C-alpha positions as CSV (number, residue, x, y, z in Angstrom):
1,X,151.9,99.5,-131.2
2,X,151.1,102.9,-132.6
3,X,153.7,105.1,-134.2
4,X,153.9,108.8,-134.9
5,X,152.5,109.7,-138.3
6,X,154.7,111.3,-141.0
7,X,154.7,115.1,-141.0
8,X,153.8,117.1,-144.0
9,X,155.8,120.1,-145.1
10,X,155.2,122.9,-147.6
11,X,153.3,121.7,-150.6
12,X,152.3,118.5,-148.9
13,X,155.8,116.9,-149.3
14,X,156.6,114.3,-146.6
15,X,159.2,115.3,-144.1
16,X,161.2,112.5,-142.4
17,X,160.6,112.0,-138.7
18,X,163.7,113.0,-136.7
19,X,165.4,110.9,-134.0
20,X,164.0,113.1,-131.2
21,X,160.4,112.4,-132.2
22,X,161.1,108.6,-132.2
23,X,162.9,108.8,-128.8
24,X,160.0,110.8,-127.4
25,X,157.5,108.3,-128.7
26,X,159.2,105.4,-126.8
27,X,159.9,107.6,-123.8
28,X,156.1,108.3,-123.5
29,X,155.3,104.6,-123.8
30,X,157.8,103.8,-121.0
31,X,156.4,106.7,-118.9
32,X,152.8,105.6,-119.5
33,X,153.5,101.9,-118.8
34,X,152.8,100.7,-122.3
35,X,156.4,99.4,-122.3
36,X,157.3,97.9,-118.9
37,X,160.6,96.9,-117.3
38,X,162.0,93.8,-119.1
39,X,160.0,94.4,-122.3
40,X,162.0,94.1,-125.5
41,X,162.2,97.1,-127.6
42,X,161.6,96.9,-131.4
43,X,164.7,96.1,-133.4
44,X,166.5,98.9,-135.2
45,X,165.3,97.4,-138.5
46,X,161.7,97.6,-137.3
47,X,162.2,101.2,-136.3
48,X,163.7,102.0,-139.7
49,X,160.9,100.3,-141.5
50,X,158.1,101.9,-139.4
51,X,159.4,105.4,-139.7
52,X,161.2,105.2,-143.0
53,X,164.4,106.5,-141.4
54,X,168.1,105.6,-141.8
55,X,170.0,103.3,-139.5
56,X,171.9,106.3,-138.1
57,X,168.6,108.0,-137.1
58,X,167.3,104.8,-135.4
59,X,170.6,104.3,-133.6
60,X,170.6,108.0,-132.4
61,X,167.0,107.6,-131.1
62,X,167.9,104.5,-129.1
63,X,171.1,106.1,-127.9
64,X,169.1,109.0,-126.4
65,X,166.9,106.5,-124.4
66,X,170.0,104.6,-123.2
67,X,171.7,107.8,-122.1
68,X,168.6,108.6,-119.9
69,X,168.7,105.1,-118.3
70,X,165.4,104.1,-119.8
71,X,166.8,101.2,-121.8
72,X,169.8,98.9,-121.8
73,X,171.4,96.2,-124.0
74,X,170.6,92.6,-122.9
75,X,172.4,89.6,-124.1
76,X,170.2,87.7,-126.5
77,X,167.3,90.1,-126.1
78,X,168.6,93.2,-127.9
79,X,167.4,96.4,-126.3
80,X,165.1,96.2,-123.3
81,X,163.4,98.6,-120.9
82,X,165.3,98.9,-117.7
83,X,164.0,98.0,-114.3
84,X,162.2,100.7,-112.2
85,X,164.4,102.9,-110.1
86,X,164.0,106.1,-108.2
87,X,164.3,109.0,-110.7
88,X,166.0,112.2,-109.8
89,X,164.4,115.7,-109.9
90,X,165.4,116.4,-113.5
91,X,163.3,113.5,-114.7
92,X,160.4,114.6,-112.5
93,X,160.6,118.1,-113.9
94,X,160.6,116.8,-117.4
95,X,157.6,114.6,-116.6
96,X,155.7,117.5,-115.2
97,X,156.5,119.7,-118.1
98,X,155.3,117.0,-120.5
99,X,152.3,115.6,-118.7
100,X,151.3,118.2,-116.1
101,X,151.8,115.5,-113.4
102,X,154.6,115.2,-111.0
103,X,154.5,111.4,-110.8
104,X,155.0,108.7,-113.4
105,X,152.2,106.5,-114.5
106,X,151.4,103.9,-111.8
107,X,152.9,106.0,-109.0
108,X,150.8,107.3,-106.1
109,X,151.9,109.9,-103.6
110,X,150.4,109.8,-100.1
111,X,150.9,112.8,-97.8
112,X,151.8,111.6,-94.3
113,X,152.6,114.9,-92.6
114,X,152.2,118.7,-93.2
115,X,153.2,121.3,-90.7
116,X,155.8,123.7,-89.3
117,X,159.0,122.3,-87.8
118,X,162.3,123.6,-86.6
119,X,164.9,123.3,-89.4
120,X,167.6,120.7,-88.8
121,X,171.1,121.9,-89.2
122,X,171.6,120.3,-92.6
123,X,168.3,121.7,-93.9
124,X,168.9,125.1,-92.3
125,X,172.3,125.5,-93.9
126,X,170.9,124.9,-97.3
127,X,167.9,127.2,-96.8
128,X,170.2,129.9,-95.5
129,X,168.4,130.1,-92.1
130,X,169.5,129.5,-88.5
131,X,169.0,126.0,-87.1
132,X,165.7,125.7,-85.4
133,X,164.1,128.3,-87.6
134,X,160.4,127.5,-88.4
135,X,160.0,126.0,-91.9
136,X,157.2,124.2,-93.7
137,X,157.5,120.5,-94.2
138,X,155.6,118.2,-96.5
139,X,156.3,114.5,-96.0
140,X,154.9,111.9,-98.4
141,X,155.4,108.3,-99.4
142,X,155.6,107.5,-103.1
143,X,154.4,104.0,-104.0
144,X,154.4,102.0,-107.2
145,X,152.1,99.1,-107.7
146,X,151.1,99.3,-104.0
147,X,154.6,99.1,-102.7
148,X,156.5,102.1,-101.2
149,X,159.4,103.4,-103.3
150,X,160.6,106.3,-101.3
151,X,159.8,108.6,-98.4
152,X,160.3,112.3,-99.3
153,X,160.3,115.3,-96.9
154,X,160.2,118.7,-98.6
155,X,161.1,121.8,-96.6
156,X,160.1,125.3,-97.7
157,X,161.2,128.7,-96.3
158,X,158.6,131.3,-95.3
159,X,158.7,133.3,-98.5
160,X,157.8,130.2,-100.5
161,X,154.7,129.4,-98.3
162,X,153.6,133.0,-98.4
163,X,153.6,132.8,-102.2
164,X,152.0,129.4,-102.3
165,X,149.9,128.9,-99.2
166,X,148.6,125.6,-100.7
167,X,151.8,124.0,-99.5
168,X,150.6,124.4,-95.9
169,X,147.5,122.2,-96.7
170,X,147.5,118.4,-96.4
171,X,146.5,117.9,-100.0
172,X,148.6,117.2,-103.1
173,X,149.3,120.2,-105.3
174,X,150.3,118.0,-108.3
175,X,153.7,119.7,-108.4
176,X,154.7,121.8,-105.4
177,X,158.0,123.2,-106.8
178,X,156.3,124.1,-110.1
179,X,153.5,125.9,-108.2
180,X,155.9,127.8,-106.0
181,X,158.3,128.8,-108.8
182,X,155.3,130.1,-110.8
183,X,154.0,132.2,-107.9
184,X,157.5,133.5,-107.2
185,X,157.9,134.5,-110.8
186,X,161.2,132.6,-111.5
187,X,161.8,129.3,-113.1
188,X,163.7,126.4,-111.6
189,X,167.3,126.7,-112.5
190,X,169.4,123.9,-111.1
191,X,169.6,121.4,-108.3
192,X,172.4,120.2,-106.0
193,X,171.9,116.5,-105.0
194,X,173.9,115.0,-102.2
195,X,173.7,111.2,-101.8
196,X,174.7,109.2,-98.7
197,X,173.9,105.9,-97.1
198,X,173.0,105.1,-93.5
199,X,170.9,102.9,-91.3
200,X,167.1,103.5,-91.5
201,X,165.4,105.1,-88.6
202,X,162.3,103.4,-87.1
203,X,159.8,105.8,-88.7
204,X,161.6,105.4,-92.1
205,X,161.5,101.6,-91.8
206,X,157.8,101.7,-91.0
207,X,157.0,104.0,-93.9
208,X,158.9,101.9,-96.4
209,X,157.9,98.5,-95.1
210,X,161.5,97.6,-94.1
211,X,162.3,95.2,-91.3
212,X,165.5,94.8,-89.2
213,X,168.6,96.9,-89.5
214,X,168.4,98.1,-93.1
215,X,170.7,100.4,-95.1
216,X,168.9,103.2,-96.8
217,X,170.1,105.7,-99.4
218,X,169.2,109.4,-98.8
219,X,169.3,112.1,-101.4
220,X,169.4,115.7,-100.0
221,X,168.5,118.1,-102.8
222,X,168.5,121.9,-102.9
223,X,166.6,123.4,-105.8
224,X,167.4,126.9,-106.9
225,X,165.4,129.4,-109.0
226,X,166.9,131.5,-111.8
227,X,167.1,134.5,-109.4
228,X,169.2,132.5,-107.0
229,X,166.6,131.9,-104.4
230,X,166.1,128.4,-102.9
231,X,162.6,127.1,-103.6
232,X,162.9,123.7,-101.9
233,X,165.2,121.6,-99.8
234,X,164.1,117.9,-99.8
235,X,165.3,114.7,-98.3
236,X,164.4,111.5,-100.2
237,X,165.0,108.2,-98.5
238,X,164.7,104.8,-100.2
239,X,165.9,101.2,-99.6
240,X,169.6,100.7,-100.3
241,X,168.7,98.2,-103.0
242,X,166.8,100.9,-105.0
243,X,168.6,102.1,-108.1
244,X,168.9,105.8,-108.2
245,X,169.0,107.0,-111.8
246,X,169.9,110.3,-113.4
247,X,171.6,111.5,-116.5
248,X,173.9,114.6,-116.6
249,X,175.2,116.2,-119.7
250,X,178.9,116.7,-119.8
251,X,178.7,119.1,-122.7
252,X,177.2,122.5,-122.4
253,X,176.1,122.4,-126.0
254,X,173.7,119.5,-125.4
């Protein structure tokens, strides 16, 4: 396992690696698949020895990973990488900002439909248009290891498609929201995520490989830009057994 090298300051003096750099190192290894669900993390003593940091710094780095749901404590095994789940948009945005890719390592997105549809009432209300108004939809199945994880349907108003006509094409853009926000000249600001459970529809069961009457979890998200415009309304559907994971700061200073 490789570790970050020490950084040199003014005059060649060694500067200690901070907890954030240590956390990012392990975050990247988890993201890239070098550390997989169930893998045991190095002990705090090993982290201290490898980076030459204090126990407090090592503990703070591991606390950051735990807060993000990437690791957890396991009886008799110390700290381990948590099982896969379905990440929320904040994690996806961070991944895109770090790697330039919208998906985590090992994930594949398959577009199953692109076209214009009449906005359903729930989608129309969040886009600020009348029900039945034409909107652009992009549906895709995200798989991991060859198995479907979730079905996602993204809806875009006319002004988004005008700015990013690529969204009307049946090919992956590698980050549709990021492309749209860049073209619209405003960064993504915040997202409202509404989570409910219900029985899967037949198309959803077929897309996710589910059989019988199965409960699914749906997340309806509305993504806002810094200028207040909505850049995307999306409906993500996954098996009810899938763990939905996200971390929200309760302190504006962090």
